[in-house]
C-alpha beads as a LAMMPS data file, in Angstrom:
LAMMPS data file: protein, C-alpha beads

450 atoms
449 bonds

1 atom types
1 bond types

-500.0 500.0 xlo xhi
-500.0 500.0 ylo yhi
-500.0 500.0 zlo zhi

Masses

1 110.0

Atoms # bond

1 1 1 -386.408 103.098 -303.648
2 1 1 -384.747 99.669 -303.523
3 1 1 -382.333 98.077 -301.041
4 1 1 -379.956 97.011 -303.853
5 1 1 -380.493 96.355 -307.478
6 1 1 -377.982 93.441 -308.574
7 1 1 -377.797 93.334 -312.485
8 1 1 -376.325 89.591 -313.831
9 1 1 -377.619 90.088 -317.667
10 1 1 -373.896 91.041 -318.608
11 1 1 -372.242 87.738 -317.861
12 1 1 -374.705 85.509 -320.380
13 1 1 -372.141 85.143 -322.823
14 1 1 -369.390 83.474 -320.418
15 1 1 -372.217 81.658 -317.782
16 1 1 -375.828 81.409 -319.081
17 1 1 -378.054 82.508 -316.224
18 1 1 -379.322 78.660 -315.880
19 1 1 -376.028 78.018 -314.016
20 1 1 -376.159 80.735 -311.644
21 1 1 -379.546 79.403 -310.899
22 1 1 -378.632 75.854 -310.915
23 1 1 -377.014 76.737 -307.422
24 1 1 -380.077 77.420 -305.877
25 1 1 -380.076 74.493 -303.196
26 1 1 -376.414 74.828 -302.332
27 1 1 -376.552 78.513 -301.858
28 1 1 -379.717 78.453 -299.707
29 1 1 -377.989 75.509 -297.697
30 1 1 -374.918 77.405 -297.216
31 1 1 -376.761 80.702 -296.323
32 1 1 -378.935 78.523 -293.506
33 1 1 -375.195 76.701 -292.496
34 1 1 -374.346 80.530 -291.552
35 1 1 -377.779 81.352 -289.811
36 1 1 -377.517 77.834 -287.878
37 1 1 -373.506 77.856 -287.365
38 1 1 -373.159 74.220 -288.779
39 1 1 -370.363 75.191 -291.432
40 1 1 -366.696 75.651 -291.577
41 1 1 -365.381 78.650 -288.934
42 1 1 -368.562 78.624 -286.753
43 1 1 -367.022 79.829 -284.282
44 1 1 -366.594 83.259 -286.001
45 1 1 -370.369 83.913 -286.904
46 1 1 -371.613 86.747 -284.503
47 1 1 -371.668 89.001 -287.446
48 1 1 -374.384 87.234 -289.485
49 1 1 -377.381 88.152 -286.876
50 1 1 -375.687 91.176 -285.423
51 1 1 -377.266 94.325 -287.353
52 1 1 -380.451 93.253 -285.521
53 1 1 -379.117 92.384 -282.450
54 1 1 -377.686 95.938 -281.801
55 1 1 -378.840 97.069 -279.080
56 1 1 -379.646 101.205 -277.821
57 1 1 -377.451 100.694 -274.672
58 1 1 -374.340 100.411 -276.722
59 1 1 -375.204 102.954 -279.564
60 1 1 -376.190 105.468 -276.325
61 1 1 -372.326 104.347 -275.204
62 1 1 -370.962 105.101 -278.303
63 1 1 -372.451 108.565 -278.904
64 1 1 -371.563 109.541 -275.390
65 1 1 -367.834 108.887 -276.565
66 1 1 -368.188 110.754 -279.553
67 1 1 -369.886 113.590 -278.128
68 1 1 -366.628 113.888 -275.391
69 1 1 -364.412 113.819 -278.488
70 1 1 -366.324 116.421 -280.240
71 1 1 -365.892 118.800 -277.029
72 1 1 -362.392 118.078 -276.200
73 1 1 -360.764 117.067 -279.301
74 1 1 -359.414 118.336 -282.885
75 1 1 -358.162 114.831 -283.637
76 1 1 -358.995 111.337 -282.967
77 1 1 -356.438 108.939 -284.006
78 1 1 -357.545 105.486 -284.505
79 1 1 -354.938 102.479 -283.650
80 1 1 -355.573 99.533 -285.738
81 1 1 -354.605 97.310 -288.735
82 1 1 -356.710 94.979 -291.031
83 1 1 -360.595 94.983 -290.276
84 1 1 -359.552 97.093 -287.432
85 1 1 -359.401 100.312 -289.467
86 1 1 -360.577 99.475 -293.086
87 1 1 -364.062 99.344 -291.888
88 1 1 -364.451 102.609 -290.470
89 1 1 -362.123 103.862 -292.997
90 1 1 -364.128 102.962 -296.023
91 1 1 -367.459 104.406 -294.129
92 1 1 -365.505 107.727 -293.267
93 1 1 -364.277 108.342 -296.875
94 1 1 -367.669 107.150 -298.349
95 1 1 -369.185 109.669 -296.059
96 1 1 -367.050 112.802 -295.853
97 1 1 -366.558 115.688 -298.148
98 1 1 -363.959 115.012 -300.447
99 1 1 -361.827 118.205 -299.138
100 1 1 -362.709 117.622 -295.576
101 1 1 -359.123 118.044 -294.470
102 1 1 -359.167 121.522 -296.095
103 1 1 -362.110 122.513 -294.335
104 1 1 -363.657 123.472 -291.082
105 1 1 -366.222 120.683 -289.178
106 1 1 -367.571 120.510 -285.892
107 1 1 -366.566 116.852 -285.150
108 1 1 -362.687 115.999 -284.792
109 1 1 -361.012 114.704 -287.752
110 1 1 -360.303 111.221 -287.648
111 1 1 -356.468 110.342 -288.582
112 1 1 -355.239 106.199 -288.356
113 1 1 -352.097 104.805 -287.278
114 1 1 -350.933 101.107 -286.451
115 1 1 -351.887 99.976 -290.199
116 1 1 -347.971 100.470 -291.051
117 1 1 -344.565 100.154 -289.602
118 1 1 -343.224 103.317 -291.271
119 1 1 -341.105 105.612 -289.064
120 1 1 -342.061 108.557 -291.182
121 1 1 -345.658 108.207 -291.004
122 1 1 -345.758 108.258 -287.050
123 1 1 -342.937 110.779 -286.735
124 1 1 -345.154 113.068 -288.963
125 1 1 -348.136 111.995 -287.210
126 1 1 -346.830 112.718 -283.709
127 1 1 -345.302 116.288 -285.039
128 1 1 -349.076 117.325 -285.990
129 1 1 -350.172 116.285 -282.609
130 1 1 -347.665 118.207 -280.735
131 1 1 -350.250 121.361 -281.668
132 1 1 -353.393 119.660 -281.403
133 1 1 -355.699 118.491 -278.913
134 1 1 -356.416 114.795 -279.645
135 1 1 -357.708 111.509 -278.365
136 1 1 -356.885 108.002 -279.187
137 1 1 -359.206 104.884 -280.091
138 1 1 -356.877 101.864 -279.896
139 1 1 -358.731 98.580 -281.520
140 1 1 -357.190 95.237 -280.664
141 1 1 -358.456 91.765 -279.523
142 1 1 -354.985 90.585 -278.377
143 1 1 -352.849 94.049 -278.032
144 1 1 -349.753 92.409 -279.261
145 1 1 -350.491 92.724 -282.896
146 1 1 -347.004 94.546 -283.895
147 1 1 -348.027 97.342 -286.045
148 1 1 -350.852 98.941 -283.747
149 1 1 -349.239 97.763 -280.257
150 1 1 -346.205 99.762 -281.466
151 1 1 -348.254 102.461 -282.823
152 1 1 -349.885 102.609 -279.637
153 1 1 -347.142 102.820 -277.795
154 1 1 -345.703 105.616 -279.144
155 1 1 -348.952 107.649 -279.015
156 1 1 -350.042 106.588 -275.504
157 1 1 -346.228 108.061 -274.570
158 1 1 -346.916 110.899 -276.590
159 1 1 -350.528 112.002 -274.933
160 1 1 -349.335 111.189 -271.563
161 1 1 -346.807 113.640 -271.735
162 1 1 -348.479 116.179 -273.527
163 1 1 -351.569 116.285 -271.250
164 1 1 -350.715 114.087 -267.872
165 1 1 -351.343 110.302 -267.325
166 1 1 -354.662 111.151 -265.738
167 1 1 -355.914 113.285 -268.450
168 1 1 -354.703 111.058 -270.939
169 1 1 -356.496 108.643 -269.225
170 1 1 -360.331 110.245 -270.289
171 1 1 -358.779 110.559 -273.943
172 1 1 -357.794 106.993 -274.723
173 1 1 -360.785 104.783 -275.333
174 1 1 -359.867 100.544 -275.715
175 1 1 -361.736 98.440 -278.057
176 1 1 -360.515 95.142 -277.126
177 1 1 -361.469 91.345 -275.533
178 1 1 -364.257 91.217 -273.167
179 1 1 -361.668 89.492 -270.787
180 1 1 -358.586 88.479 -272.354
181 1 1 -355.347 90.112 -273.757
182 1 1 -352.688 92.542 -272.885
183 1 1 -354.915 95.566 -274.220
184 1 1 -357.737 94.283 -271.899
185 1 1 -355.267 94.131 -268.972
186 1 1 -353.890 97.799 -269.738
187 1 1 -357.333 99.112 -270.380
188 1 1 -358.090 97.810 -266.896
189 1 1 -355.180 98.691 -265.129
190 1 1 -355.178 102.118 -266.618
191 1 1 -358.807 102.748 -266.320
192 1 1 -359.410 103.346 -269.963
193 1 1 -363.248 103.393 -271.277
194 1 1 -363.755 99.893 -273.306
195 1 1 -365.878 98.467 -275.565
196 1 1 -365.645 94.997 -276.605
197 1 1 -364.889 93.223 -279.815
198 1 1 -367.453 89.789 -279.939
199 1 1 -365.369 86.743 -279.247
200 1 1 -366.975 85.208 -282.307
201 1 1 -366.808 88.260 -284.653
202 1 1 -363.647 88.217 -286.983
203 1 1 -361.734 91.713 -287.698
204 1 1 -362.856 91.914 -291.643
205 1 1 -366.580 91.246 -290.364
206 1 1 -366.510 93.580 -287.547
207 1 1 -367.535 96.817 -288.954
208 1 1 -370.901 96.906 -287.368
209 1 1 -369.136 96.282 -284.024
210 1 1 -367.671 99.161 -282.207
211 1 1 -364.652 98.500 -284.096
212 1 1 -366.419 100.436 -286.921
213 1 1 -368.954 102.274 -285.002
214 1 1 -367.134 104.503 -282.534
215 1 1 -364.921 105.714 -285.069
216 1 1 -367.668 106.745 -287.679
217 1 1 -369.954 108.129 -284.379
218 1 1 -366.682 110.349 -283.390
219 1 1 -366.259 111.556 -287.229
220 1 1 -369.985 113.226 -286.382
221 1 1 -371.691 110.725 -288.736
222 1 1 -375.134 109.034 -287.678
223 1 1 -374.413 105.487 -286.894
224 1 1 -377.821 104.529 -286.538
225 1 1 -378.795 104.651 -290.289
226 1 1 -375.481 102.667 -291.082
227 1 1 -377.119 100.304 -288.287
228 1 1 -380.683 100.420 -289.992
229 1 1 -379.715 99.936 -293.752
230 1 1 -377.818 96.631 -292.407
231 1 1 -380.861 95.488 -290.891
232 1 1 -382.774 96.069 -294.003
233 1 1 -380.157 94.041 -296.126
234 1 1 -380.206 91.695 -293.368
235 1 1 -384.035 91.039 -293.516
236 1 1 -383.571 91.131 -297.454
237 1 1 -380.983 88.410 -297.773
238 1 1 -381.859 85.798 -294.787
239 1 1 -382.424 82.271 -295.325
240 1 1 -386.250 82.383 -296.111
241 1 1 -385.960 84.641 -298.966
242 1 1 -386.266 82.713 -302.134
243 1 1 -382.895 82.590 -303.919
244 1 1 -383.954 84.027 -307.459
245 1 1 -384.850 86.857 -304.999
246 1 1 -381.816 86.839 -302.923
247 1 1 -379.105 89.620 -304.056
248 1 1 -376.406 87.920 -301.915
249 1 1 -376.999 84.272 -302.530
250 1 1 -377.219 84.907 -306.758
251 1 1 -374.114 87.059 -306.550
252 1 1 -372.158 84.623 -304.758
253 1 1 -373.426 81.823 -307.284
254 1 1 -372.594 83.888 -310.225
255 1 1 -368.961 84.541 -308.659
256 1 1 -368.732 80.903 -308.500
257 1 1 -369.718 80.354 -311.840
258 1 1 -367.733 82.955 -313.372
259 1 1 -364.329 81.428 -311.238
260 1 1 -365.556 77.840 -312.848
261 1 1 -365.178 79.322 -315.885
262 1 1 -361.802 80.611 -315.478
263 1 1 -362.425 83.976 -314.685
264 1 1 -360.191 84.205 -311.892
265 1 1 -359.654 87.740 -310.684
266 1 1 -362.343 90.094 -309.948
267 1 1 -362.088 93.582 -310.497
268 1 1 -364.456 95.890 -307.854
269 1 1 -365.179 99.127 -310.016
270 1 1 -366.566 102.239 -309.016
271 1 1 -367.344 105.585 -310.642
272 1 1 -367.276 107.468 -307.146
273 1 1 -363.766 108.407 -305.494
274 1 1 -365.356 108.193 -302.219
275 1 1 -365.874 104.602 -302.663
276 1 1 -361.885 103.931 -302.884
277 1 1 -361.758 102.859 -299.305
278 1 1 -364.885 100.597 -299.761
279 1 1 -362.832 99.075 -302.338
280 1 1 -359.881 98.439 -300.228
281 1 1 -362.279 97.051 -297.431
282 1 1 -363.575 94.605 -299.772
283 1 1 -360.382 93.352 -301.063
284 1 1 -359.775 92.118 -297.712
285 1 1 -362.831 90.780 -296.784
286 1 1 -362.619 88.177 -299.936
287 1 1 -358.997 87.936 -300.093
288 1 1 -358.646 86.905 -296.631
289 1 1 -361.788 84.666 -296.789
290 1 1 -361.707 82.899 -299.936
291 1 1 -357.535 82.819 -300.486
292 1 1 -357.057 79.524 -299.008
293 1 1 -355.883 75.800 -300.496
294 1 1 -354.667 77.179 -303.672
295 1 1 -358.277 78.378 -304.347
296 1 1 -360.066 81.820 -304.627
297 1 1 -360.896 84.601 -306.697
298 1 1 -358.342 87.549 -306.711
299 1 1 -360.011 90.369 -305.797
300 1 1 -358.772 93.725 -307.328
301 1 1 -359.976 97.133 -307.992
302 1 1 -360.076 100.549 -309.927
303 1 1 -361.970 103.862 -309.584
304 1 1 -363.085 105.151 -313.048
305 1 1 -362.981 107.060 -314.975
306 1 1 -359.676 107.680 -314.077
307 1 1 -358.306 104.231 -314.370
308 1 1 -359.698 103.962 -317.578
309 1 1 -356.364 105.898 -318.650
310 1 1 -354.329 103.358 -317.410
311 1 1 -355.736 100.225 -316.501
312 1 1 -358.704 100.531 -319.445
313 1 1 -356.372 99.193 -321.900
314 1 1 -355.136 95.886 -319.865
315 1 1 -359.078 95.143 -318.810
316 1 1 -360.002 95.566 -322.350
317 1 1 -357.274 93.520 -324.344
318 1 1 -355.295 91.726 -321.657
319 1 1 -355.084 88.382 -320.318
320 1 1 -359.050 86.964 -320.504
321 1 1 -358.947 85.565 -316.476
322 1 1 -361.212 88.691 -315.180
323 1 1 -364.677 89.933 -314.894
324 1 1 -365.846 92.871 -313.409
325 1 1 -368.118 93.811 -310.641
326 1 1 -369.587 97.686 -310.900
327 1 1 -370.625 99.564 -308.092
328 1 1 -373.280 102.346 -309.261
329 1 1 -374.617 105.541 -307.114
330 1 1 -377.971 106.028 -308.821
331 1 1 -378.006 109.963 -307.227
332 1 1 -375.539 112.665 -306.605
333 1 1 -375.549 114.588 -303.177
334 1 1 -374.837 117.921 -305.364
335 1 1 -375.429 119.483 -308.882
336 1 1 -373.120 120.685 -311.391
337 1 1 -374.125 121.485 -314.702
338 1 1 -371.636 122.087 -318.030
339 1 1 -371.703 125.444 -319.281
340 1 1 -371.806 126.367 -322.984
341 1 1 -368.906 127.799 -324.040
342 1 1 -369.210 130.504 -327.084
343 1 1 -365.835 129.247 -328.652
344 1 1 -366.287 125.548 -328.257
345 1 1 -362.410 125.280 -328.596
346 1 1 -362.531 121.919 -326.921
347 1 1 -365.892 120.549 -329.029
348 1 1 -367.827 119.913 -325.277
349 1 1 -370.985 122.065 -326.365
350 1 1 -373.048 119.145 -326.931
351 1 1 -372.701 118.448 -323.317
352 1 1 -373.867 122.009 -322.281
353 1 1 -376.385 122.108 -319.675
354 1 1 -375.980 118.235 -318.709
355 1 1 -375.387 117.263 -315.415
356 1 1 -371.824 115.406 -314.529
357 1 1 -374.017 112.925 -313.184
358 1 1 -375.584 112.003 -316.362
359 1 1 -372.098 112.089 -318.249
360 1 1 -370.245 109.985 -315.516
361 1 1 -373.208 107.663 -315.950
362 1 1 -373.007 107.138 -319.764
363 1 1 -369.457 106.960 -319.379
364 1 1 -370.302 103.757 -317.149
365 1 1 -372.671 102.523 -319.110
366 1 1 -370.229 102.813 -322.501
367 1 1 -367.333 101.353 -320.273
368 1 1 -369.698 98.221 -319.469
369 1 1 -370.514 97.621 -322.624
370 1 1 -367.285 97.721 -324.318
371 1 1 -365.799 95.803 -321.648
372 1 1 -368.237 92.678 -322.038
373 1 1 -367.799 93.184 -325.986
374 1 1 -364.152 92.516 -325.171
375 1 1 -364.669 89.318 -323.228
376 1 1 -365.010 90.809 -319.928
377 1 1 -368.346 90.058 -317.941
378 1 1 -369.720 92.580 -315.840
379 1 1 -371.646 92.407 -312.816
380 1 1 -373.773 95.664 -311.591
381 1 1 -374.590 96.693 -308.492
382 1 1 -376.476 99.697 -307.585
383 1 1 -377.352 101.640 -304.929
384 1 1 -379.770 104.543 -304.610
385 1 1 -377.357 107.128 -302.954
386 1 1 -373.967 107.374 -301.042
387 1 1 -375.436 107.874 -297.818
388 1 1 -374.962 105.691 -294.091
389 1 1 -378.203 103.793 -294.694
390 1 1 -377.101 102.609 -298.099
391 1 1 -373.818 101.935 -297.044
392 1 1 -375.078 99.818 -294.309
393 1 1 -377.043 97.819 -296.760
394 1 1 -374.087 97.458 -299.030
395 1 1 -371.624 96.625 -296.398
396 1 1 -373.675 93.609 -295.141
397 1 1 -374.756 92.526 -298.518
398 1 1 -370.719 91.767 -299.510
399 1 1 -370.423 90.083 -296.008
400 1 1 -373.131 87.771 -296.068
401 1 1 -372.284 86.893 -299.742
402 1 1 -368.768 86.510 -298.643
403 1 1 -369.956 83.286 -296.433
404 1 1 -371.722 81.734 -299.082
405 1 1 -368.976 82.170 -301.689
406 1 1 -366.489 80.840 -299.111
407 1 1 -368.924 77.818 -298.555
408 1 1 -368.931 77.408 -301.816
409 1 1 -365.697 77.158 -302.977
410 1 1 -365.174 74.552 -299.776
411 1 1 -363.121 77.081 -297.669
412 1 1 -363.341 78.160 -294.249
413 1 1 -364.359 82.090 -294.749
414 1 1 -363.538 82.759 -291.099
415 1 1 -359.830 81.813 -290.698
416 1 1 -356.572 83.445 -291.767
417 1 1 -353.720 80.622 -291.444
418 1 1 -351.368 82.254 -294.153
419 1 1 -351.203 85.386 -292.265
420 1 1 -349.129 84.382 -289.505
421 1 1 -346.124 83.341 -292.196
422 1 1 -344.715 86.399 -292.518
423 1 1 -345.063 87.420 -288.632
424 1 1 -342.905 84.492 -287.798
425 1 1 -339.939 85.790 -289.848
426 1 1 -340.478 89.147 -288.759
427 1 1 -340.086 88.200 -285.125
428 1 1 -337.249 85.630 -285.631
429 1 1 -335.393 88.398 -287.714
430 1 1 -336.047 90.946 -284.909
431 1 1 -334.843 88.184 -282.498
432 1 1 -337.598 87.925 -280.384
433 1 1 -337.717 85.756 -277.015
434 1 1 -338.623 82.312 -278.169
435 1 1 -337.960 82.413 -281.787
436 1 1 -334.208 81.915 -281.477
437 1 1 -334.194 78.772 -283.578
438 1 1 -336.286 80.222 -285.895
439 1 1 -334.064 83.658 -285.702
440 1 1 -330.939 81.182 -286.615
441 1 1 -332.796 79.278 -289.722
442 1 1 -334.225 82.655 -291.556
443 1 1 -331.091 84.713 -291.122
444 1 1 -329.509 81.515 -292.588
445 1 1 -331.409 81.329 -295.346
446 1 1 -331.076 85.411 -296.002
447 1 1 -327.219 84.889 -295.819
448 1 1 -327.215 82.106 -298.575
449 1 1 -329.636 84.171 -301.000
450 1 1 -326.923 87.202 -300.866

Bonds

1 1 1 2
2 1 2 3
3 1 3 4
4 1 4 5
5 1 5 6
6 1 6 7
7 1 7 8
8 1 8 9
9 1 9 10
10 1 10 11
11 1 11 12
12 1 12 13
13 1 13 14
14 1 14 15
15 1 15 16
16 1 16 17
17 1 17 18
18 1 18 19
19 1 19 20
20 1 20 21
21 1 21 22
22 1 22 23
23 1 23 24
24 1 24 25
25 1 25 26
26 1 26 27
27 1 27 28
28 1 28 29
29 1 29 30
30 1 30 31
31 1 31 32
32 1 32 33
33 1 33 34
34 1 34 35
35 1 35 36
36 1 36 37
37 1 37 38
38 1 38 39
39 1 39 40
40 1 40 41
41 1 41 42
42 1 42 43
43 1 43 44
44 1 44 45
45 1 45 46
46 1 46 47
47 1 47 48
48 1 48 49
49 1 49 50
50 1 50 51
51 1 51 52
52 1 52 53
53 1 53 54
54 1 54 55
55 1 55 56
56 1 56 57
57 1 57 58
58 1 58 59
59 1 59 60
60 1 60 61
61 1 61 62
62 1 62 63
63 1 63 64
64 1 64 65
65 1 65 66
66 1 66 67
67 1 67 68
68 1 68 69
69 1 69 70
70 1 70 71
71 1 71 72
72 1 72 73
73 1 73 74
74 1 74 75
75 1 75 76
76 1 76 77
77 1 77 78
78 1 78 79
79 1 79 80
80 1 80 81
81 1 81 82
82 1 82 83
83 1 83 84
84 1 84 85
85 1 85 86
86 1 86 87
87 1 87 88
88 1 88 89
89 1 89 90
90 1 90 91
91 1 91 92
92 1 92 93
93 1 93 94
94 1 94 95
95 1 95 96
96 1 96 97
97 1 97 98
98 1 98 99
99 1 99 100
100 1 100 101
101 1 101 102
102 1 102 103
103 1 103 104
104 1 104 105
105 1 105 106
106 1 106 107
107 1 107 108
108 1 108 109
109 1 109 110
110 1 110 111
111 1 111 112
112 1 112 113
113 1 113 114
114 1 114 115
115 1 115 116
116 1 116 117
117 1 117 118
118 1 118 119
119 1 119 120
120 1 120 121
121 1 121 122
122 1 122 123
123 1 123 124
124 1 124 125
125 1 125 126
126 1 126 127
127 1 127 128
128 1 128 129
129 1 129 130
130 1 130 131
131 1 131 132
132 1 132 133
133 1 133 134
134 1 134 135
135 1 135 136
136 1 136 137
137 1 137 138
138 1 138 139
139 1 139 140
140 1 140 141
141 1 141 142
142 1 142 143
143 1 143 144
144 1 144 145
145 1 145 146
146 1 146 147
147 1 147 148
148 1 148 149
149 1 149 150
150 1 150 151
151 1 151 152
152 1 152 153
153 1 153 154
154 1 154 155
155 1 155 156
156 1 156 157
157 1 157 158
158 1 158 159
159 1 159 160
160 1 160 161
161 1 161 162
162 1 162 163
163 1 163 164
164 1 164 165
165 1 165 166
166 1 166 167
167 1 167 168
168 1 168 169
169 1 169 170
170 1 170 171
171 1 171 172
172 1 172 173
173 1 173 174
174 1 174 175
175 1 175 176
176 1 176 177
177 1 177 178
178 1 178 179
179 1 179 180
180 1 180 181
181 1 181 182
182 1 182 183
183 1 183 184
184 1 184 185
185 1 185 186
186 1 186 187
187 1 187 188
188 1 188 189
189 1 189 190
190 1 190 191
191 1 191 192
192 1 192 193
193 1 193 194
194 1 194 195
195 1 195 196
196 1 196 197
197 1 197 198
198 1 198 199
199 1 199 200
200 1 200 201
201 1 201 202
202 1 202 203
203 1 203 204
204 1 204 205
205 1 205 206
206 1 206 207
207 1 207 208
208 1 208 209
209 1 209 210
210 1 210 211
211 1 211 212
212 1 212 213
213 1 213 214
214 1 214 215
215 1 215 216
216 1 216 217
217 1 217 218
218 1 218 219
219 1 219 220
220 1 220 221
221 1 221 222
222 1 222 223
223 1 223 224
224 1 224 225
225 1 225 226
226 1 226 227
227 1 227 228
228 1 228 229
229 1 229 230
230 1 230 231
231 1 231 232
232 1 232 233
233 1 233 234
234 1 234 235
235 1 235 236
236 1 236 237
237 1 237 238
238 1 238 239
239 1 239 240
240 1 240 241
241 1 241 242
242 1 242 243
243 1 243 244
244 1 244 245
245 1 245 246
246 1 246 247
247 1 247 248
248 1 248 249
249 1 249 250
250 1 250 251
251 1 251 252
252 1 252 253
253 1 253 254
254 1 254 255
255 1 255 256
256 1 256 257
257 1 257 258
258 1 258 259
259 1 259 260
260 1 260 261
261 1 261 262
262 1 262 263
263 1 263 264
264 1 264 265
265 1 265 266
266 1 266 267
267 1 267 268
268 1 268 269
269 1 269 270
270 1 270 271
271 1 271 272
272 1 272 273
273 1 273 274
274 1 274 275
275 1 275 276
276 1 276 277
277 1 277 278
278 1 278 279
279 1 279 280
280 1 280 281
281 1 281 282
282 1 282 283
283 1 283 284
284 1 284 285
285 1 285 286
286 1 286 287
287 1 287 288
288 1 288 289
289 1 289 290
290 1 290 291
291 1 291 292
292 1 292 293
293 1 293 294
294 1 294 295
295 1 295 296
296 1 296 297
297 1 297 298
298 1 298 299
299 1 299 300
300 1 300 301
301 1 301 302
302 1 302 303
303 1 303 304
304 1 304 305
305 1 305 306
306 1 306 307
307 1 307 308
308 1 308 309
309 1 309 310
310 1 310 311
311 1 311 312
312 1 312 313
313 1 313 314
314 1 314 315
315 1 315 316
316 1 316 317
317 1 317 318
318 1 318 319
319 1 319 320
320 1 320 321
321 1 321 322
322 1 322 323
323 1 323 324
324 1 324 325
325 1 325 326
326 1 326 327
327 1 327 328
328 1 328 329
329 1 329 330
330 1 330 331
331 1 331 332
332 1 332 333
333 1 333 334
334 1 334 335
335 1 335 336
336 1 336 337
337 1 337 338
338 1 338 339
339 1 339 340
340 1 340 341
341 1 341 342
342 1 342 343
343 1 343 344
344 1 344 345
345 1 345 346
346 1 346 347
347 1 347 348
348 1 348 349
349 1 349 350
350 1 350 351
351 1 351 352
352 1 352 353
353 1 353 354
354 1 354 355
355 1 355 356
356 1 356 357
357 1 357 358
358 1 358 359
359 1 359 360
360 1 360 361
361 1 361 362
362 1 362 363
363 1 363 364
364 1 364 365
365 1 365 366
366 1 366 367
367 1 367 368
368 1 368 369
369 1 369 370
370 1 370 371
371 1 371 372
372 1 372 373
373 1 373 374
374 1 374 375
375 1 375 376
376 1 376 377
377 1 377 378
378 1 378 379
379 1 379 380
380 1 380 381
381 1 381 382
382 1 382 383
383 1 383 384
384 1 384 385
385 1 385 386
386 1 386 387
387 1 387 388
388 1 388 389
389 1 389 390
390 1 390 391
391 1 391 392
392 1 392 393
393 1 393 394
394 1 394 395
395 1 395 396
396 1 396 397
397 1 397 398
398 1 398 399
399 1 399 400
400 1 400 401
401 1 401 402
402 1 402 403
403 1 403 404
404 1 404 405
405 1 405 406
406 1 406 407
407 1 407 408
408 1 408 409
409 1 409 410
410 1 410 411
411 1 411 412
412 1 412 413
413 1 413 414
414 1 414 415
415 1 415 416
416 1 416 417
417 1 417 418
418 1 418 419
419 1 419 420
420 1 420 421
421 1 421 422
422 1 422 423
423 1 423 424
424 1 424 425
425 1 425 426
426 1 426 427
427 1 427 428
428 1 428 429
429 1 429 430
430 1 430 431
431 1 431 432
432 1 432 433
433 1 433 434
434 1 434 435
435 1 435 436
436 1 436 437
437 1 437 438
438 1 438 439
439 1 439 440
440 1 440 441
441 1 441 442
442 1 442 443
443 1 443 444
444 1 444 445
445 1 445 446
446 1 446 447
447 1 447 448
448 1 448 449
449 1 449 450
């Protein structure tokens, strides 16, 4: 068993390994800067040493909340957007039964709100909740981010009308700033149980804080194994690990060299449908961290073999500005073998007796060779199994590699100034107090464009 295998052998036609290894000093220095807090964005580095510092008290408190929800609810609605929901969502989807919504389970089902502004979504969610026992976990540092704040206002009102204000208070958990913000004030006034989002941890790096751990535990999954895996990867990617043996530093250096060679889009590939939201989490992590100053690798994703029948043609023969990073899972949880058929009308008897895992693996290897031959370099990341421990390793690997990658690009990987642009226009169009001048200008622009 290994923590994680990183294979860079299929990038050599574009980037010789010597060029990757030439970043030994710079990548190591950037990694040390993450640990020592000497680089850009050093006020948001609390996640770097987080796995090793998660203590028994916080894990026990989270498990107690999960136990309350297990005994008293059928559904827990997690309210958050961006990193405040994608980390939990990716772990839940990866660990859950593919058809969990159709099956009975001892733990409550986890649903999400506050990640969109769809009126139909909230209406249909509250219609469902009319007939269910439920709780709410609301996640926001400020409490004023529009999407989750609107959703929580609606759900709080719905829950209080359904079971009464006093009982609703017991069913709501707030994960927010330790001292400041609208949600912290409300939680204190209402008496909600709270967990703290550390000041020095940004949303997209927060999956191993209560932001991710509370929903994961509420769904019935073991958060200790997830944390243990992250701790193992923290040790395996630390600043004292030689560059040539540090998978995160090597991945960051390989990405930088591919980007320098004109490969400006990275496609994260998986052959397991359960990894779909790992890809969504990864896209936010890298897109929001690197996409600045007109720099950065554009993060995209596909799920094979399904997307081979939609995106496969473009990847094989389209614009040659792409490379792929493949997440490969070695062992399956279940075993399904292909039976023999006496008529063999589909001509598949040559597969009789083979497990689907073997067929899937050959599809993976065959696709990788075809894409490499077509000018698409491939990085391969293999984990042993799709379980909590391996997920903890994988998520921390991507986080620490992202920090190194941002520094190699010369950007601050821990801010997101561009995210504010749409908010200003939206507030102006909605006539938010204080935005009167912006409202006049934005509305005039829209009229001019008609």
